[in-house]
N, C-alpha and C positions, 0 to 999 in steps of 0.2 A: 677139430684139432685144438689142442691146448698149448699154450705157451706162457712163459713168464716174462713180465716186463717190469723193469725197475723204474719207479716214478718217484720224484722228490716228495718228501713227506708233506710239505705245504700244499703242493699241487694235488696230491691224493686226498688230503682233508677237504680242500675246496671242491674236488670232484664228487666226493661222498655227500657233501652238503647239497650241491646242485642236483645230484641224482635223487636224493631224498625229497627235495623240494618239488621235483618234477615227477615223482612217483616212478622213477626209472632206476637203472643200475649203473655202476661205474663201467661195467662191461659194455653196456649199450652206448655210453658216452664215448668210450674209446673207439668202438666200431664206427660210430657216427663221425668222429674226427678223422679217422683213417680213411673212410670212404670219401670225405670232403677233400682231403689232401690228394688222394690218388686221382679223383676226378679232375681236380684242378691241374695236376701235372699232365694228365692225358690231354686235357683241353689245350694247354699251352704248347705242348710238344717239346722236343729237345732243343737245345741251343745249337744254332748253326752259324759258324763264323763265315762272314762274307769273304769272297775271294778278293784279296787286296794286293796281289802281286803285281809286279811291273816288268816290262821288258828292258833289256839293256844290261850293262855291266856295273850298275851302281852309280857312284859318284862320277860326274862329268869330268873330262880331262881338264886340268888346270884349276879345278875348284878345291878349296880347302875347307874342311869342317871347322877350322878355327876362325874363318872369316865370316861371321854371322851376317854382317851387312851385305856382303856379296851374295850369300845364299838367299837372303830375303829379297834382294834386288832381282835375282834370277827367277825366283818363284812368282813374284808379283808383276814382273815385266810383261809376261804373257797375258795378264788379266787387264792390262791397260791402266794399271795403277802407277 
């Protein structure tokens, strides 16, 4: 299968120099690079967001989002701080 890829001029010049030095082709370098990226992505797998939901109705009764000192106290009071 053939396709067309737009590559910045500077990168293409560098790729041609590297390919010539290695007795290879730009096509071979592109294939090698794509294979490496695809293999790495397969190895890593996709991103999965951990479940971080909570039960309840949100903010506790009587708490204000404007009172940072009270919120901090409530958070750390259960940790023995």
